[in-house]
PDB file of N, CA, C and O in Angstrom, chain B, residues numbered from 101:
ATOM      1  N   MET B 101      86.158 -21.082 -30.948  1.00  0.00           N
ATOM      2  CA  MET B 101      87.168 -21.802 -31.361  1.00  0.00           C
ATOM      3  C   MET B 101      87.816 -20.625 -32.547  1.00  0.00           C
ATOM      4  O   MET B 101      88.995 -20.327 -32.742  1.00  0.00           O
ATOM      5  N   LEU B 102      86.464 -20.065 -33.287  1.00  0.00           N
ATOM      6  CA  LEU B 102      87.100 -19.110 -34.030  1.00  0.00           C
ATOM      7  C   LEU B 102      87.796 -18.151 -33.659  1.00  0.00           C
ATOM      8  O   LEU B 102      88.817 -17.751 -34.218  1.00  0.00           O
ATOM      9  N   LYS B 103      87.101 -17.547 -32.318  1.00  0.00           N
ATOM     10  CA  LYS B 103      87.868 -16.623 -32.067  1.00  0.00           C
ATOM     11  C   LYS B 103      88.981 -16.933 -31.509  1.00  0.00           C
ATOM     12  O   LYS B 103      89.815 -16.112 -31.892  1.00  0.00           O
ATOM     13  N   ASP B 104      89.549 -17.855 -30.644  1.00  0.00           N
ATOM     14  CA  ASP B 104      90.940 -18.544 -30.325  1.00  0.00           C
ATOM     15  C   ASP B 104      91.562 -17.912 -31.537  1.00  0.00           C
ATOM     16  O   ASP B 104      92.172 -16.844 -31.475  1.00  0.00           O
ATOM     17  N   LEU B 105      91.389 -18.604 -32.646  1.00  0.00           N
ATOM     18  CA  LEU B 105      92.205 -18.562 -33.824  1.00  0.00           C
ATOM     19  C   LEU B 105      92.089 -17.157 -34.288  1.00  0.00           C
ATOM     20  O   LEU B 105      93.107 -16.720 -34.825  1.00  0.00           O
ATOM     21  N   PHE B 106      91.073 -16.349 -34.202  1.00  0.00           N
ATOM     22  CA  PHE B 106      91.528 -14.340 -34.276  1.00  0.00           C
ATOM     23  C   PHE B 106      92.510 -13.824 -33.365  1.00  0.00           C
ATOM     24  O   PHE B 106      93.170 -12.806 -33.575  1.00  0.00           O
ATOM     25  N   TYR B 107      92.589 -14.550 -32.354  1.00  0.00           N
ATOM     26  CA  TYR B 107      93.162 -14.264 -31.300  1.00  0.00           C
ATOM     27  C   TYR B 107      94.931 -14.542 -31.294  1.00  0.00           C
ATOM     28  O   TYR B 107      95.775 -13.723 -30.928  1.00  0.00           O
ATOM     29  N   ILE B 108      95.187 -15.978 -31.825  1.00  0.00           N
ATOM     30  CA  ILE B 108      96.006 -16.342 -32.428  1.00  0.00           C
ATOM     31  C   ILE B 108      96.945 -15.700 -33.497  1.00  0.00           C
ATOM     32  O   ILE B 108      98.173 -15.678 -33.585  1.00  0.00           O
ATOM     33  N   GLY B 109      96.046 -15.233 -34.207  1.00  0.00           N
ATOM     34  CA  GLY B 109      96.630 -14.267 -35.700  1.00  0.00           C
ATOM     35  C   GLY B 109      96.777 -12.698 -34.993  1.00  0.00           C
ATOM     36  O   GLY B 109      97.488 -11.899 -35.603  1.00  0.00           O
ATOM     37  N   ILE B 110      96.227 -12.324 -33.933  1.00  0.00           N
ATOM     38  CA  ILE B 110      96.641 -11.039 -33.557  1.00  0.00           C
ATOM     39  C   ILE B 110      98.130 -11.038 -32.794  1.00  0.00           C
ATOM     40  O   ILE B 110      98.985 -10.157 -32.885  1.00  0.00           O
ATOM     41  N   GLY B 111      98.203 -12.312 -31.992  1.00  0.00           N
ATOM     42  CA  GLY B 111      99.585 -12.306 -31.288  1.00  0.00           C
ATOM     43  C   GLY B 111     100.685 -12.587 -32.051  1.00  0.00           C
ATOM     44  O   GLY B 111     101.826 -12.262 -31.722  1.00  0.00           O
ATOM     45  N   GLY B 112     100.374 -13.232 -33.152  1.00  0.00           N
ATOM     46  CA  GLY B 112     101.349 -13.461 -34.814  1.00  0.00           C
ATOM     47  C   GLY B 112     101.856 -12.032 -35.137  1.00  0.00           C
ATOM     48  O   GLY B 112     102.957 -11.830 -35.649  1.00  0.00           O
ATOM     49  N   ALA B 113     100.903 -10.968 -34.774  1.00  0.00           N
ATOM     50  CA  ALA B 113     100.499  -9.693 -35.308  1.00  0.00           C
ATOM     51  C   ALA B 113     101.723  -8.955 -34.662  1.00  0.00           C
ATOM     52  O   ALA B 113     102.754  -8.549 -35.198  1.00  0.00           O
ATOM     53  N   LEU B 114     101.311  -8.898 -33.355  1.00  0.00           N
ATOM     54  CA  LEU B 114     102.151  -8.171 -32.520  1.00  0.00           C
ATOM     55  C   LEU B 114     103.432  -8.514 -32.523  1.00  0.00           C
ATOM     56  O   LEU B 114     104.358  -7.713 -32.405  1.00  0.00           O
ATOM     57  N   LEU B 115     103.601 -10.392 -32.731  1.00  0.00           N
ATOM     58  CA  LEU B 115     105.082 -10.452 -32.573  1.00  0.00           C
ATOM     59  C   LEU B 115     106.107 -10.008 -34.163  1.00  0.00           C
ATOM     60  O   LEU B 115     107.319  -9.854 -34.315  1.00  0.00           O
ATOM     61  N   ALA B 116     105.113  -9.931 -34.988  1.00  0.00           N
ATOM     62  CA  ALA B 116     106.184  -9.379 -36.437  1.00  0.00           C
ATOM     63  C   ALA B 116     106.002  -7.921 -35.824  1.00  0.00           C
ATOM     64  O   ALA B 116     107.110  -7.525 -35.464  1.00  0.00           O
ATOM     65  N   LYS B 117     105.206  -7.165 -35.622  1.00  0.00           N
ATOM     66  CA  LYS B 117     105.349  -5.576 -35.239  1.00  0.00           C
ATOM     67  C   LYS B 117     106.509  -5.329 -34.447  1.00  0.00           C
ATOM     68  O   LYS B 117     107.290  -4.419 -34.726  1.00  0.00           O
ATOM     69  N   GLU B 118     106.673  -6.157 -33.392  1.00  0.00           N
ATOM     70  CA  GLU B 118     107.950  -6.108 -32.516  1.00  0.00           C
ATOM     71  C   GLU B 118     109.155  -6.532 -33.464  1.00  0.00           C
ATOM     72  O   GLU B 118     110.162  -5.829 -33.377  1.00  0.00           O
ATOM     73  N   LYS B 119     109.176  -7.647 -34.400  1.00  0.00           N
ATOM     74  CA  LYS B 119     110.280  -7.482 -34.679  1.00  0.00           C
ATOM     75  C   LYS B 119     110.665  -6.867 -35.799  1.00  0.00           C
ATOM     76  O   LYS B 119     111.853  -6.805 -36.115  1.00  0.00           O
ATOM     77  N   VAL B 120     109.785  -6.395 -36.452  1.00  0.00           N
ATOM     78  CA  VAL B 120     110.093  -5.078 -37.433  1.00  0.00           C
ATOM     79  C   VAL B 120     110.594  -3.911 -37.210  1.00  0.00           C
ATOM     80  O   VAL B 120     111.243  -3.262 -38.031  1.00  0.00           O
ATOM     81  N   GLU B 121     110.176  -3.397 -35.486  1.00  0.00           N
ATOM     82  CA  GLU B 121     110.425  -2.117 -34.863  1.00  0.00           C
ATOM     83  C   GLU B 121     111.825  -2.708 -34.328  1.00  0.00           C
ATOM     84  O   GLU B 121     112.573  -1.730 -34.346  1.00  0.00           O
ATOM     85  N   LYS B 122     112.399  -3.584 -33.961  1.00  0.00           N
ATOM     86  CA  LYS B 122     113.470  -4.344 -33.669  1.00  0.00           C
ATOM     87  C   LYS B 122     114.150  -4.213 -35.043  1.00  0.00           C
ATOM     88  O   LYS B 122     114.960  -3.297 -34.900  1.00  0.00           O
ATOM     89  N   GLU B 123     114.210  -4.593 -36.078  1.00  0.00           N
ATOM     90  CA  GLU B 123     114.819  -4.364 -37.444  1.00  0.00           C
ATOM     91  C   GLU B 123     115.300  -3.166 -37.693  1.00  0.00           C
ATOM     92  O   GLU B 123     116.441  -2.889 -38.064  1.00  0.00           O
ATOM     93  N   LEU B 124     114.007  -2.125 -37.389  1.00  0.00           N
ATOM     94  CA  LEU B 124     114.278  -1.109 -38.044  1.00  0.00           C
ATOM     95  C   LEU B 124     115.534  -0.349 -37.036  1.00  0.00           C
ATOM     96  O   LEU B 124     116.615  -0.004 -37.512  1.00  0.00           O
ATOM     97  N   ASN B 125     115.091  -0.134 -35.290  1.00  0.00           N
ATOM     98  CA  ASN B 125     116.120   0.324 -34.601  1.00  0.00           C
ATOM     99  C   ASN B 125     117.350  -0.317 -34.960  1.00  0.00           C
ATOM    100  O   ASN B 125     118.251   0.447 -35.305  1.00  0.00           O
ATOM    101  N   GLU B 126     117.598  -1.562 -34.958  1.00  0.00           N
ATOM    102  CA  GLU B 126     119.104  -2.117 -35.590  1.00  0.00           C
ATOM    103  C   GLU B 126     119.761  -1.303 -37.046  1.00  0.00           C
ATOM    104  O   GLU B 126     120.937  -1.193 -37.392  1.00  0.00           O
ATOM    105  N   LEU B 127     118.515  -0.807 -37.705  1.00  0.00           N
ATOM    106  CA  LEU B 127     119.361  -0.271 -39.119  1.00  0.00           C
ATOM    107  C   LEU B 127     119.679   1.550 -38.459  1.00  0.00           C
ATOM    108  O   LEU B 127     120.697   2.236 -38.550  1.00  0.00           O
ATOM    109  N   VAL B 128     118.549   1.807 -37.922  1.00  0.00           N
ATOM    110  CA  VAL B 128     119.004   3.443 -37.380  1.00  0.00           C
ATOM    111  C   VAL B 128     120.385   3.260 -36.696  1.00  0.00           C
ATOM    112  O   VAL B 128     121.198   4.172 -36.846  1.00  0.00           O
ATOM    113  N   GLU B 129     120.772   2.062 -35.884  1.00  0.00           N
ATOM    114  CA  GLU B 129     121.683   2.166 -35.122  1.00  0.00           C
ATOM    115  C   GLU B 129     123.319   2.372 -35.806  1.00  0.00           C
ATOM    116  O   GLU B 129     124.327   2.990 -35.460  1.00  0.00           O
ATOM    117  N   LYS B 130     122.845   1.265 -37.245  1.00  0.00           N
ATOM    118  CA  LYS B 130     124.083   1.084 -38.115  1.00  0.00           C
ATOM    119  C   LYS B 130     123.926   2.116 -38.976  1.00  0.00           C
ATOM    120  O   LYS B 130     124.802   2.221 -39.834  1.00  0.00           O
ATOM    121  N   GLY B 131     122.952   2.992 -38.979  1.00  0.00           N
ATOM    122  CA  GLY B 131     123.228   4.126 -39.722  1.00  0.00           C
ATOM    123  C   GLY B 131     123.105   4.224 -40.807  1.00  0.00           C
ATOM    124  O   GLY B 131     123.663   5.030 -41.551  1.00  0.00           O
ATOM    125  N   LYS B 132     121.977   3.010 -41.191  1.00  0.00           N
ATOM    126  CA  LYS B 132     121.954   2.202 -42.797  1.00  0.00           C
ATOM    127  C   LYS B 132     120.288   3.574 -43.019  1.00  0.00           C
ATOM    128  O   LYS B 132     120.214   4.269 -44.033  1.00  0.00           O
ATOM    129  N   LEU B 133     119.414   3.640 -42.102  1.00  0.00           N
ATOM    130  CA  LEU B 133     118.265   4.358 -41.839  1.00  0.00           C
ATOM    131  C   LEU B 133     118.268   5.775 -41.104  1.00  0.00           C
ATOM    132  O   LEU B 133     119.125   5.781 -40.221  1.00  0.00           O
ATOM    133  N   ASN B 134     117.684   6.778 -41.185  1.00  0.00           N
ATOM    134  CA  ASN B 134     117.714   7.884 -40.097  1.00  0.00           C
ATOM    135  C   ASN B 134     116.071   7.568 -39.140  1.00  0.00           C
ATOM    136  O   ASN B 134     115.134   6.850 -39.490  1.00  0.00           O
ATOM    137  N   LYS B 135     116.156   8.071 -38.380  1.00  0.00           N
ATOM    138  CA  LYS B 135     114.815   8.031 -37.739  1.00  0.00           C
ATOM    139  C   LYS B 135     113.574   8.368 -38.011  1.00  0.00           C
ATOM    140  O   LYS B 135     112.553   7.887 -37.520  1.00  0.00           O
ATOM    141  N   GLU B 136     113.689   9.344 -38.936  1.00  0.00           N
ATOM    142  CA  GLU B 136     112.101   9.655 -39.440  1.00  0.00           C
ATOM    143  C   GLU B 136     111.793   8.524 -40.649  1.00  0.00           C
ATOM    144  O   GLU B 136     110.643   8.271 -41.006  1.00  0.00           O
ATOM    145  N   GLU B 137     112.738   8.013 -41.109  1.00  0.00           N
ATOM    146  CA  GLU B 137     112.808   6.861 -42.523  1.00  0.00           C
ATOM    147  C   GLU B 137     112.020   5.545 -41.846  1.00  0.00           C
ATOM    148  O   GLU B 137     111.108   4.814 -42.232  1.00  0.00           O
ATOM    149  N   ALA B 138     112.949   5.631 -40.480  1.00  0.00           N
ATOM    150  CA  ALA B 138     112.125   4.200 -39.806  1.00  0.00           C
ATOM    151  C   ALA B 138     110.984   4.556 -39.468  1.00  0.00           C
ATOM    152  O   ALA B 138     110.146   3.734 -39.838  1.00  0.00           O
ATOM    153  N   GLN B 139     110.528   5.486 -38.885  1.00  0.00           N
ATOM    154  CA  GLN B 139     108.996   5.939 -38.487  1.00  0.00           C
ATOM    155  C   GLN B 139     108.287   5.828 -39.290  1.00  0.00           C
ATOM    156  O   GLN B 139     107.163   5.404 -39.022  1.00  0.00           O
ATOM    157  N   LYS B 140     108.689   6.207 -40.806  1.00  0.00           N
ATOM    158  CA  LYS B 140     107.799   6.297 -42.102  1.00  0.00           C
ATOM    159  C   LYS B 140     107.554   4.866 -42.408  1.00  0.00           C
ATOM    160  O   LYS B 140     106.349   4.620 -42.360  1.00  0.00           O
ATOM    161  N   LEU B 141     108.151   4.031 -42.651  1.00  0.00           N
ATOM    162  CA  LEU B 141     108.423   2.361 -42.469  1.00  0.00           C
ATOM    163  C   LEU B 141     107.365   1.782 -41.370  1.00  0.00           C
ATOM    164  O   LEU B 141     106.248   1.460 -41.777  1.00  0.00           O
ATOM    165  N   LEU B 142     107.643   1.661 -40.174  1.00  0.00           N
ATOM    166  CA  LEU B 142     106.870   1.696 -38.817  1.00  0.00           C
ATOM    167  C   LEU B 142     105.582   2.032 -39.615  1.00  0.00           C
ATOM    168  O   LEU B 142     104.828   1.186 -40.095  1.00  0.00           O
ATOM    169  N   ASP B 143     105.483   2.908 -39.666  1.00  0.00           N
ATOM    170  CA  ASP B 143     103.927   3.659 -39.730  1.00  0.00           C
ATOM    171  C   ASP B 143     102.931   2.599 -40.984  1.00  0.00           C
ATOM    172  O   ASP B 143     101.886   1.991 -40.752  1.00  0.00           O
ATOM    173  N   LYS B 144     103.549   2.660 -42.037  1.00  0.00           N
ATOM    174  CA  LYS B 144     103.060   2.011 -43.330  1.00  0.00           C
ATOM    175  C   LYS B 144     103.104   0.545 -42.825  1.00  0.00           C
ATOM    176  O   LYS B 144     102.094  -0.086 -43.136  1.00  0.00           O
ATOM    177  N   ALA B 145     104.038  -0.152 -42.118  1.00  0.00           N
ATOM    178  CA  ALA B 145     103.646  -1.099 -41.826  1.00  0.00           C
ATOM    179  C   ALA B 145     102.390  -1.458 -40.694  1.00  0.00           C
ATOM    180  O   ALA B 145     101.556  -2.363 -40.662  1.00  0.00           O
ATOM    181  N   LYS B 146     102.588  -0.655 -40.068  1.00  0.00           N
ATOM    182  CA  LYS B 146     101.221  -0.449 -38.729  1.00  0.00           C
ATOM    183  C   LYS B 146     100.134  -0.220 -39.742  1.00  0.00           C
ATOM    184  O   LYS B 146      99.116  -0.909 -39.673  1.00  0.00           O
ATOM    185  N   ALA B 147     100.265   0.671 -40.655  1.00  0.00           N
ATOM    186  CA  ALA B 147      98.503   0.872 -41.538  1.00  0.00           C
ATOM    187  C   ALA B 147      98.264  -0.675 -42.660  1.00  0.00           C
ATOM    188  O   ALA B 147      97.168  -1.022 -43.100  1.00  0.00           O
ATOM    189  N   LYS B 148      99.388  -1.286 -42.884  1.00  0.00           N
ATOM    190  CA  LYS B 148      98.963  -2.468 -43.762  1.00  0.00           C
ATOM    191  C   LYS B 148      98.561  -3.304 -42.718  1.00  0.00           C
ATOM    192  O   LYS B 148      97.564  -4.017 -42.824  1.00  0.00           O
ATOM    193  N   GLY B 149      99.529  -3.260 -41.332  1.00  0.00           N
ATOM    194  CA  GLY B 149      98.825  -4.401 -40.270  1.00  0.00           C
ATOM    195  C   GLY B 149      97.499  -4.349 -39.807  1.00  0.00           C
ATOM    196  O   GLY B 149      96.792  -5.325 -39.554  1.00  0.00           O
ATOM    197  N   GLU B 150      97.199  -3.172 -39.708  1.00  0.00           N
ATOM    198  CA  GLU B 150      95.689  -2.740 -39.485  1.00  0.00           C
ATOM    199  C   GLU B 150      94.335  -3.001 -40.828  1.00  0.00           C
ATOM    200  O   GLU B 150      93.172  -3.294 -40.550  1.00  0.00           O
ATOM    201  N   GLU B 151      94.775  -2.838 -41.998  1.00  0.00           N
ATOM    202  CA  GLU B 151      93.898  -2.985 -42.778  1.00  0.00           C
ATOM    203  C   GLU B 151      93.760  -4.647 -43.228  1.00  0.00           C
ATOM    204  O   GLU B 151      92.748  -5.229 -43.617  1.00  0.00           O
ATOM    205  N   GLU B 152      94.971  -5.121 -43.056  1.00  0.00           N
ATOM    206  CA  GLU B 152      95.060  -6.803 -43.082  1.00  0.00           C
ATOM    207  C   GLU B 152      94.050  -7.455 -41.815  1.00  0.00           C
ATOM    208  O   GLU B 152      93.413  -8.448 -42.168  1.00  0.00           O
ATOM    209  N   GLU B 153      93.862  -7.040 -40.513  1.00  0.00           N
ATOM    210  CA  GLU B 153      93.125  -7.325 -39.195  1.00  0.00           C
ATOM    211  C   GLU B 153      92.080  -6.688 -39.787  1.00  0.00           C
ATOM    212  O   GLU B 153      91.335  -7.634 -40.044  1.00  0.00           O
ATOM    213  N   LYS B 154      91.579  -5.776 -40.143  1.00  0.00           N
ATOM    214  CA  LYS B 154      89.902  -5.508 -40.799  1.00  0.00           C
ATOM    215  C   LYS B 154      89.551  -6.733 -41.665  1.00  0.00           C
ATOM    216  O   LYS B 154      88.561  -7.363 -41.294  1.00  0.00           O
ATOM    217  N   GLU B 155      90.324  -7.256 -42.964  1.00  0.00           N
ATOM    218  CA  GLU B 155      90.023  -7.969 -43.793  1.00  0.00           C
ATOM    219  C   GLU B 155      89.398  -8.947 -42.576  1.00  0.00           C
ATOM    220  O   GLU B 155      88.284  -9.421 -42.358  1.00  0.00           O
ATOM    221  N   ALA B 156      90.570  -8.995 -41.969  1.00  0.00           N
ATOM    222  CA  ALA B 156      90.731 -10.582 -41.314  1.00  0.00           C
ATOM    223  C   ALA B 156      89.269 -10.931 -40.223  1.00  0.00           C
ATOM    224  O   ALA B 156      88.597 -11.944 -40.025  1.00  0.00           O
ATOM    225  N   LYS B 157      89.236  -9.711 -39.759  1.00  0.00           N
ATOM    226  CA  LYS B 157      87.477  -9.316 -38.792  1.00  0.00           C
ATOM    227  C   LYS B 157      86.534  -9.766 -39.487  1.00  0.00           C
ATOM    228  O   LYS B 157      85.638 -10.438 -38.976  1.00  0.00           O
ATOM    229  N   THR B 158      86.584  -9.375 -41.213  1.00  0.00           N
ATOM    230  CA  THR B 158      85.327  -8.988 -41.858  1.00  0.00           C
ATOM    231  C   THR B 158      85.318 -10.654 -42.477  1.00  0.00           C
ATOM    232  O   THR B 158      84.183 -11.109 -42.621  1.00  0.00           O
ATOM    233  N   LYS B 159      86.168 -11.340 -42.750  1.00  0.00           N
ATOM    234  CA  LYS B 159      86.080 -12.863 -43.474  1.00  0.00           C
ATOM    235  C   LYS B 159      85.985 -13.669 -41.872  1.00  0.00           C
ATOM    236  O   LYS B 159      85.756 -14.866 -42.045  1.00  0.00           O
ATOM    237  N   LEU B 160      86.059 -13.441 -40.951  1.00  0.00           N
ATOM    238  CA  LEU B 160      86.106 -14.183 -39.941  1.00  0.00           C
ATOM    239  C   LEU B 160      84.463 -14.182 -39.551  1.00  0.00           C
ATOM    240  O   LEU B 160      83.820 -15.152 -39.151  1.00  0.00           O
ATOM    241  N   LYS B 161      83.944 -12.738 -39.794  1.00  0.00           N
ATOM    242  CA  LYS B 161      82.318 -13.031 -39.581  1.00  0.00           C
ATOM    243  C   LYS B 161      81.653 -13.390 -40.252  1.00  0.00           C
ATOM    244  O   LYS B 161      80.589 -13.903 -39.906  1.00  0.00           O
ATOM    245  N   GLU B 162      82.097 -13.231 -41.699  1.00  0.00           N
ATOM    246  CA  GLU B 162      81.212 -14.056 -42.855  1.00  0.00           C
ATOM    247  C   GLU B 162      81.289 -15.187 -42.656  1.00  0.00           C
ATOM    248  O   GLU B 162      80.213 -15.783 -42.711  1.00  0.00           O
ATOM    249  N   ALA B 163      82.582 -16.049 -42.328  1.00  0.00           N
ATOM    250  CA  ALA B 163      82.834 -17.406 -41.951  1.00  0.00           C
ATOM    251  C   ALA B 163      81.721 -17.715 -41.073  1.00  0.00           C
ATOM    252  O   ALA B 163      81.158 -18.774 -41.350  1.00  0.00           O
ATOM    253  N   ILE B 164      81.230 -17.031 -40.031  1.00  0.00           N
ATOM    254  CA  ILE B 164      80.963 -17.688 -38.853  1.00  0.00           C
ATOM    255  C   ILE B 164      79.371 -17.183 -39.098  1.00  0.00           C
ATOM    256  O   ILE B 164      78.414 -17.777 -38.601  1.00  0.00           O
ATOM    257  N   ARG B 165      79.294 -16.389 -39.663  1.00  0.00           N
ATOM    258  CA  ARG B 165      77.876 -16.152 -40.367  1.00  0.00           C
ATOM    259  C   ARG B 165      77.161 -17.581 -41.430  1.00  0.00           C
ATOM    260  O   ARG B 165      76.145 -18.266 -41.318  1.00  0.00           O
ATOM    261  N   GLU B 166      78.143 -17.551 -42.301  1.00  0.00           N
ATOM    262  CA  GLU B 166      77.917 -19.039 -43.131  1.00  0.00           C
ATOM    263  C   GLU B 166      77.817 -20.317 -42.374  1.00  0.00           C
ATOM    264  O   GLU B 166      77.120 -21.232 -42.813  1.00  0.00           O
ATOM    265  N   VAL B 167      78.673 -20.458 -40.929  1.00  0.00           N
ATOM    266  CA  VAL B 167      78.142 -21.663 -40.760  1.00  0.00           C
ATOM    267  C   VAL B 167      77.068 -21.375 -39.690  1.00  0.00           C
ATOM    268  O   VAL B 167      76.419 -22.393 -39.448  1.00  0.00           O
ATOM    269  N   LEU B 168      76.823 -20.687 -39.235  1.00  0.00           N
ATOM    270  CA  LEU B 168      75.248 -20.219 -38.312  1.00  0.00           C
ATOM    271  C   LEU B 168      74.497 -20.424 -40.012  1.00  0.00           C
ATOM    272  O   LEU B 168      74.566 -21.616 -40.312  1.00  0.00           O
ATOM    273  N   GLU B 169      74.108 -19.933 -40.670  1.00  0.00           N
ATOM    274  CA  GLU B 169      73.280 -20.340 -41.599  1.00  0.00           C
ATOM    275  C   GLU B 169      73.212 -21.996 -41.878  1.00  0.00           C
ATOM    276  O   GLU B 169      72.144 -22.608 -41.876  1.00  0.00           O
ATOM    277  N   GLU B 170      74.394 -22.568 -42.096  1.00  0.00           N
ATOM    278  CA  GLU B 170      74.072 -23.965 -41.985  1.00  0.00           C
ATOM    279  C   GLU B 170      73.707 -24.946 -41.249  1.00  0.00           C
ATOM    280  O   GLU B 170      73.569 -26.130 -41.557  1.00  0.00           O
ATOM    281  N   MET B 171      73.541 -24.379 -40.173  1.00  0.00           N
ATOM    282  CA  MET B 171      73.024 -24.870 -38.890  1.00  0.00           C
ATOM    283  C   MET B 171      71.873 -24.888 -38.524  1.00  0.00           C
ATOM    284  O   MET B 171      71.325 -25.537 -37.633  1.00  0.00           O
ATOM    285  N   ASP B 172      71.345 -23.860 -39.518  1.00  0.00           N
ATOM    286  CA  ASP B 172      70.257 -23.183 -39.338  1.00  0.00           C
ATOM    287  C   ASP B 172      69.333 -23.130 -37.907  1.00  0.00           C
ATOM    288  O   ASP B 172      68.289 -23.641 -37.501  1.00  0.00           O
ATOM    289  N   LEU B 173      70.597 -21.987 -37.288  1.00  0.00           N
ATOM    290  CA  LEU B 173      70.119 -21.939 -36.089  1.00  0.00           C
ATOM    291  C   LEU B 173      69.145 -20.194 -36.084  1.00  0.00           C
ATOM    292  O   LEU B 173      69.433 -19.468 -37.035  1.00  0.00           O
ATOM    293  N   ALA B 174      68.399 -19.796 -35.363  1.00  0.00           N
ATOM    294  CA  ALA B 174      67.730 -18.894 -35.299  1.00  0.00           C
ATOM    295  C   ALA B 174      68.855 -17.523 -35.197  1.00  0.00           C
ATOM    296  O   ALA B 174      69.984 -17.611 -34.715  1.00  0.00           O
ATOM    297  N   THR B 175      68.378 -16.543 -35.646  1.00  0.00           N
ATOM    298  CA  THR B 175      68.764 -14.950 -35.825  1.00  0.00           C
ATOM    299  C   THR B 175      68.393 -14.007 -34.447  1.00  0.00           C
ATOM    300  O   THR B 175      67.442 -14.207 -33.691  1.00  0.00           O
ATOM    301  N   LYS B 176      69.213 -13.137 -34.358  1.00  0.00           N
ATOM    302  CA  LYS B 176      68.265 -12.398 -33.587  1.00  0.00           C
ATOM    303  C   LYS B 176      67.578 -11.740 -33.748  1.00  0.00           C
ATOM    304  O   LYS B 176      66.736 -11.286 -32.973  1.00  0.00           O
ATOM    305  N   SER B 177      67.799 -11.499 -34.936  1.00  0.00           N
ATOM    306  CA  SER B 177      66.130 -10.441 -35.650  1.00  0.00           C
ATOM    307  C   SER B 177      65.022 -11.887 -35.784  1.00  0.00           C
ATOM    308  O   SER B 177      63.826 -11.607 -35.865  1.00  0.00           O
ATOM    309  N   ASP B 178      65.359 -13.203 -35.803  1.00  0.00           N
ATOM    310  CA  ASP B 178      64.236 -14.444 -35.816  1.00  0.00           C
ATOM    311  C   ASP B 178      63.684 -13.993 -34.195  1.00  0.00           C
ATOM    312  O   ASP B 178      62.590 -13.633 -33.762  1.00  0.00           O
ATOM    313  N   ILE B 179      64.533 -14.133 -33.800  1.00  0.00           N
ATOM    314  CA  ILE B 179      63.707 -14.172 -31.982  1.00  0.00           C
ATOM    315  C   ILE B 179      63.312 -12.969 -32.024  1.00  0.00           C
ATOM    316  O   ILE B 179      62.088 -12.963 -31.896  1.00  0.00           O
ATOM    317  N   GLU B 180      63.781 -11.803 -32.155  1.00  0.00           N
ATOM    318  CA  GLU B 180      62.978 -10.695 -31.705  1.00  0.00           C
ATOM    319  C   GLU B 180      61.605 -10.619 -32.702  1.00  0.00           C
ATOM    320  O   GLU B 180      60.688  -9.996 -32.168  1.00  0.00           O
ATOM    321  N   ALA B 181      61.366 -11.033 -33.772  1.00  0.00           N
ATOM    322  CA  ALA B 181      60.314 -11.130 -34.165  1.00  0.00           C
ATOM    323  C   ALA B 181      59.084 -12.153 -34.029  1.00  0.00           C
ATOM    324  O   ALA B 181      57.930 -11.894 -34.369  1.00  0.00           O
ATOM    325  N   LEU B 182      59.559 -13.429 -33.439  1.00  0.00           N
ATOM    326  CA  LEU B 182      58.920 -13.927 -32.429  1.00  0.00           C
ATOM    327  C   LEU B 182      58.582 -13.344 -30.824  1.00  0.00           C
ATOM    328  O   LEU B 182      57.693 -13.766 -30.084  1.00  0.00           O
ATOM    329  N   HIS B 183      59.375 -12.465 -30.587  1.00  0.00           N
ATOM    330  CA  HIS B 183      58.864 -11.973 -29.500  1.00  0.00           C
ATOM    331  C   HIS B 183      57.901 -10.821 -29.693  1.00  0.00           C
ATOM    332  O   HIS B 183      57.150 -10.377 -28.824  1.00  0.00           O
ATOM    333  N   LYS B 184      57.987 -10.499 -30.633  1.00  0.00           N
ATOM    334  CA  LYS B 184      57.127  -9.483 -31.109  1.00  0.00           C
ATOM    335  C   LYS B 184      55.601 -10.140 -31.669  1.00  0.00           C
ATOM    336  O   LYS B 184      54.483  -9.652 -31.509  1.00  0.00           O
ATOM    337  N   GLU B 185      55.792 -10.782 -32.025  1.00  0.00           N
ATOM    338  CA  GLU B 185      54.287 -12.002 -32.289  1.00  0.00           C
ATOM    339  C   GLU B 185      54.014 -12.573 -30.662  1.00  0.00           C
ATOM    340  O   GLU B 185      52.857 -12.712 -30.265  1.00  0.00           O
ATOM    341  N   LYS B 186      54.925 -12.814 -29.976  1.00  0.00           N
ATOM    342  CA  LYS B 186      53.894 -13.373 -28.983  1.00  0.00           C
ATOM    343  C   LYS B 186      53.385 -11.978 -28.038  1.00  0.00           C
ATOM    344  O   LYS B 186      52.792 -12.197 -26.981  1.00  0.00           O
ATOM    345  N   LYS B 187      53.639 -10.601 -28.460  1.00  0.00           N
ATOM    346  CA  LYS B 187      53.207  -9.488 -27.339  1.00  0.00           C
ATOM    347  C   LYS B 187      51.686  -9.296 -28.042  1.00  0.00           C
ATOM    348  O   LYS B 187      50.750  -8.591 -27.664  1.00  0.00           O
ATOM    349  N   LYS B 188      51.789 -10.150 -29.153  1.00  0.00           N
ATOM    350  CA  LYS B 188      50.102  -9.387 -29.869  1.00  0.00           C
ATOM    351  C   LYS B 188      49.214 -10.142 -29.167  1.00  0.00           C
ATOM    352  O   LYS B 188      48.004  -9.978 -29.323  1.00  0.00           O
TER     353      LYS B 188
END
C-alpha cells in the first residue's frame, strides 16, 4: 500500500515535469525565453524534484520502520541472530 502511494507520487511528479517542459517550450516559442534559459530552469526543476524524491523516500522508509516497530515484528537482524544461535 505504501509502495503504491509512492508510485502515485512518482507518477504525479512525471506529469508535473511534462507540464513544466511544455510551458517552457511555449515560452521559448513565444520568444519570452531563450533555449539556454529554459534549459537552466528545467535543470533547476529537475534537481528540486530529485531532492524532493529523496526526501520522500527517506520519510517513507521511516514511516515503514515505525509501523513495523509498532507491529513488533522481527527484523532481519533479529532473524539472523536467531539463525546464528541455532547453528551453535
